[in-house]
N, C-alpha and C positions, 0 to 999 in steps of 0.2 A: 612211833618208836620213842620219841623224846619223853613221853609221859610215863613210860614204863619204868619201874624202879630199878630193875636189874638188867644188866647186859651179860649174856653168856656167849662166849666165843669158843667154838670147838674146832679142832683141826687135827689132821694126822701128823702134823709137824709143829710142835710147840717147843721153843727154846726156854727151858726152865732155868731157875736160878742156880740149880746144880751144874748147869752146863750141858745137861742131857737134852737131845732133840728127840722128842717122842710124842705119841698121841696124847692129847690132854684137852681139858676144857677149863677155861678161866671164867670165873664169875666175878663181876664188879657190881658193887652197890653204888648206884649213881647218886644216891643221897649223900653219902660220905665221900664218894669218889675213890673208894679203896677196893682192892682185891679182897674178896671174902672167902673164896674157895678155889683150890687148884685140884681138880679131879683128874687122875691119871688114866683117863679114858677118852677116846674119840666117840662121840655119841652116835654119829652116823644116822642110820635109819631109825634108831630109837629116839632121836632127838625130840621130836614133837611130843612123844609120850612122856618124856622126862622133864619137860619144861613147863613151869606153871604159867598162868595167864598174865602175871605181872612181870614177865621176863621177855626181853627181846633176844632172840636167838640168831647168831650169825654162824653158819656152817662154812668154814673157810676151806674145807676139803684138803687138797694137796698143798695149798698155799701155806706159807710159814707164818707163825705168830711170834713176833719178837717184842721185847720190851721197848717202850719209847726211848729214843736216843737223847743224849744230853750233850749239847755242843757248848763247851766251857770257854770258848774264845770267839766272840762275835762282836763286831762294831756296828751298832744300830744307829749311832750318830744323831739321834733326836733328843732334845731340840738343838737348834743352831745350825746343823748341817743336814736337815731333813731332806733336802734335795739330793743328798748322797744316798741316804737310806733312812728308813723310819721303822717304828715299832710295828705298824700294820703290815707293811710290805715285807720286812725282814722276817717276821714270824710266820707270815703266810708261806714264804719260801721254805722256812724250816719244816713246818708240818707236812708240806708236800714231799719231803724226803724222810719222813718218819721221826723227825726231831720234835720232841714234845717239851723240852726245856732248853732254853738258851741262857748263857750267862754273859751279860753285856759288859764290854770293856769301858773304862772310865773316860776314854777319848774315842772318837773325835767329835763328840757333842760339844756344844757351847751353851752353858758352862760344863767343864769336865767334872766328874764325880770325885771331887777332892775335898769337899766340905759337906756337912749335914744339910745346909741350905741348898746346895747344888743337887744333892741326892733327892731332896723333896721336889725340886723343879723337874728333875727327870721322871720321877714316879708320877707326878701330875700329868706330864706329857704322855706317859705310857698308858694311863688308866683307860680301860675300855677298848683299847686298840689291839690287844695281843691275842694271836691265835695259839701261841704256845705259852707255857709258863715262863716267866722271866725273872732271873736273879741278877744281882749286880756286883761287880767288882768295884772297889774304891781305887783311888789313885794316890801314889806317893810322889810328891814334888817338893822342891826346896821350900821350907817355911810352913808346911802344913802338919807338922808333928802333933800339935795339940788337937787336930781334927780327927785323928785316927781312932781313938777309943770311942768317941761319940758315934762314929760311922759303924764300928763293930756292934755297938749296942743297938743300932738301928737296922742291923741285918745284912750289911755288906759281907760277902763271902771271903774277902781277902783284898789284897792291894797290889796294884801293878805299878812298876816304875821302869824308867828307861835309863840305861847307862850310856846312851848316845842320843843325839838330838832326835826328837820324836817326829818332826816334820810339821808340827803345829805349835804356834808360839805360846798358847795357853797351857801347854803341858810340857814344861822344861824337864830336862834330864837331871839326875841327881849325881853328886860326887860321892866319893868314898866317905868323906867327912859327913855329908848329909845322911848317908846310909847308917853310919854309926848311931846317930841320934834316933832315927826312925826305927831301927832294929831294936834298940834299947827300949823304945816305947812299946813295941809290939811283942817283945819277949814275954813269954808266959800267957799271952792272950790266945784265945781259940781262933786262930786265923792263919793265913799263909801270905807270904810275900812273893809276888811274881816278878820276874825280871825279863825285860827285853834285853837279851844277853849279847850285845855287841859293845865293845869298848876299845877305843883307840889307845895305843901306846904313845903317850905324849913325847917320849924320848925318841920315838921313831915314827912320826906321823905319816899317814897315807896322803899322798898328793896325786889325786886323779889326773890323768893325762887329758887335759881339756882339748888338746889338738886331735885326739882320737875321734873317730866317727861316732856320734851319740846314738845312731840307729843300730849299731852292732851290739849284740847282746854281750859279747865278751868284754866290751868297754865297761859296761855296768858291772859285770861279774868281777872284774879286776878291781873295781872301786870298793867292793865289800868282801875282802878276802876272809878265809876261814879263821885267820889269826884273831880277828876281832871277836869272834865267838869264844875262842880258846882263852883270850885275855879276860873276858867277862866271866866265864865260868870259873876260872882260876880265882878271881877276886871274890866271887860269891861263896865258893867253898872255903876260902880262907876266912871270910867273915863268919861263916857258920861255925867254925871252930870256937869262936867266942860266944856266939848267941845260939847255943846248941838246942834250946827248946823250941826255936822258931823254925817251922818248916819253910823251906824256900823252893821255888818252882821255876824251871826254865821254860819260857814260852817259845813256841815255834823253832825248835832246834833244827838247823839245817846243815851244820858242819860236822861231819863224822870225826874230824880230828879232835873235837872236844870230848869225844866219848871216853877216852882214857882218863881224863880228869873226873868225869862223872862216875865212872866205874870205881875209881879209887875213893871218891867221897862216899859212895854207897857202901863200899866195903868197910870203911871206917865207922859206919853207923850214923852218918850225918843224915838229917831229915831233908833229903833232896828228892824231888820228883821232876819229871821231864815230860814234855809233850813234843810231838812233831805234827806236821800238817799233811793233808791230802796231796798238796802240790809237790812237796818234797819226796813223797813216796810214789807218786804216779807220773811225774814229769822229770825230764832230764835236760840239762843245759845243752847236751849234745844235739838235741832235736829241736831246739827253739830257733825259729827263723829270725833273721835280722829284720828290724823295722816293725816289731810286734810288741808294743808296750803292754798289751794285756797280760803278758807273762812276767811283768816286773813285780817283785815283792821284796821286802826287806826283813830278814836276810834273804839272799837270792837263792833261786833254784840252782843246784850245782850238778856235777856230771854224773854219769851212770854209775861209776865206781862208788861215788859218795852215796848215791841212792841205795845201792846194794848193801852198803855198810849200815845205813839207817834201818833198813828192813831187818838185817840180822840183829841189831840192837833191840829193835821192837820185839822180835820173836824171842829174844833171850831175856827180856824183862828190864833191860837197861833204860829203855824208853817206856814210860808208863801208859800213855794214852795218845789219841789222835783227835785233832780238832780242825775246824775249817780256817780259822783266822780270816773269816769273811770281812774284807776291808775295802768297801766300795767307795767310789767317788763319782761325780758327774763325768759324762763322757769326754768333755773337752779337756779335763785335767789328765786324762789318759793319753792325750796327744796322738791319737790313732792316725789322723791324716798325715801328720808330720813323721810318724814312726820314730819319735824321739824318746827312746827308752830312758836315757839319762835324765831328761826333764820331766818325765811322766810321774804321776802319783803312783806309789808302790802299794799294790794290794790286789788280791785275786778274789773274784766273786765266785762263791761255790755253794751257798746255802741251798739245800735241797738235793744236792748231787753226791754228798759225801759217802753214803752207804753204798751206792752203786760204784763209785770210784774205788773205794777200798776193797770191796768184794771182787770187782773185775781184776784188779791188780793182785790182790792177796791170794785169790784162788788159783792163780797160775801155778803150774807144777814147780817152777823154780822158786816160788815163794812158800807155798805149802801152808798158808794160813787157813785155819778152820773157821767156820761161821761163828762158833762160840768165841774164838779169839777176836774176830772183827767186832762183834757186839760188846765184848768186854772192853776193848779199847775205846769204843764210841759211846758206851752207856755206863756200865758199872764203874769203870775206873774214872771216868770224867765226873760221875756223880760223887764218888768218894773225894776227888780232888776239890770239888766245889762245896763240900760239906752238905751234900744233899742225899746221901745214901740211906737215910732213914725213911725217905719217901720215894726216891727215884732209883732207876738203874737196873731193875730186874723184875721178873714176874714172880712175886711171892705174896702170900697173905699179909695184909697190913700195909702194903705199899700202894702208891697211887695206881689206879687202873689205866695206865698209859700203855697202849698196845699198837702194834704195827702189823698190818696184813701185807705180806711181801711175797712176791713171786721171784725166786732166785735165778730162774732160767730165762725169763723174758729179757729181750735186748732192745735197746733204742739208740738212735743216733742223736747226740746232744745238739739241740737247736734252740733258738730264742724262745720258742713256745714252751720250753721247759724252765725258763727263767721266771720265777715269781718274785724275785728281788727287783728293786726299783730301776736300776740302770742295767740294761740288757747287754752287758759286755762280760765275757768270761774266756779264760784261756782254754776251757774244755770244749768249746763249741766245735762240732765236727767229729768228736770221739764217739766210738761205739761202745756203750757200756752195758753191763749185765746186772740184772736185778732191778725190779720195779716195785715201788710202793703202791699198793692198791687202795688201802685205807689207813687212816691214822685216827686213833681214839685218845682223847685227853680226859682222864678221870671217868672213863666209861662213856663219854659223849663223842660222837664223830665230829672231827674238825677238818678232815680231808677225805674226799671220795673221788677217786680217779674216774669211776664210771659215771659220775654226775658232773663232769667238767671241773672237778676239783673242789669248788667251793659253792656251787649252786645251792641256795636255800640254807646255807650255814652261816653262823655268826661267831665272832671271836669270843672265847670264854676263858682265855688264859689269865692266870693270876700273877701278881707280883709277889715273889717269894722273899 
């Protein structure tokens, strides 16, 4: 199979770049890695007669063919915290869920991706390990303004900053004064500035009640109120009025009360985009048991009413895309035995589960999301956000031959055997999900095959983008 030049995948259900789901056949030239033909026919019984000897044919039958997914918010943490996650394990988890491209966050690796030197250290660590293609976000921290343009020239897709302490000392948060300088440096550049959008009001600071039980989820939820996100988004949109050419992006929006500010900014024509995460759309604070730190993330999972508002905003286009924010750590930092939610590291492991999560929740009658919408949020829109739409995000001639063979009706109960990421802890364990990835192809080459125990006989071929 590997020696044949072309891959031809035929199915009764192919999700085309137009959004139509119909019979079609996709041909990929493995030499270039590009899609070279989209034939609007299912070959069926005629397949053998229509395929030349230099082509490997895959007849997917009733299974769906989707474009490879793009997860634009992943913490791979290598080097420096490779015991938390690494390029090999993180990208293996990604392709098991149909993700063929991940964009790595500038933290929590040591060093963070805040200088050109640090970027090269990270790339050297990643080389030869990646099952998916990997792109990189850079970081904005106090004092690195002069590093930004060299990072853009070296291919980083944009820059992430924090308006509240990040949790790791090597990636400090920025003040409004810092932002003025960094945004001036980035203005008119082909890039985007990403914000962890939580900001304390220093005139009315939050004082967590340390006498409250740290194992109760409500204690943690009260320590990160929605106002933090509203404050941050208000600051960001105010700054955008000055730096109008620079696109700004809100990562992992959790607070529905910030949507009014977002809608107003978009109505004004400000270049603002917004993502949310699987955990905010699929989980509710109302259902989180006490003493379960695996559900902790920052900003927090909020109540059912908030979740419903996020879904409406996503369906209406006020939220642009959905990502994992896969943010792992070693098990002891999750404080599972103590049940200490307040003291635990905040982050939810989900690489490999996102398509099933979003399809399971989105296809419910009360949500009404179509398959095309789910894939748009997880592939086309995330590719656009990361500046990758010239090669990723849909099934079209000239784009990379990244394909997913998917059974939308198959169900499975999430267990540790489904976790290909390094630390086998996740808030989703025990859920029954719908939709199973059968095979994943990267530029026409198979990188995951469920029928062959996932990775038997396969090697990582991912590129650094």
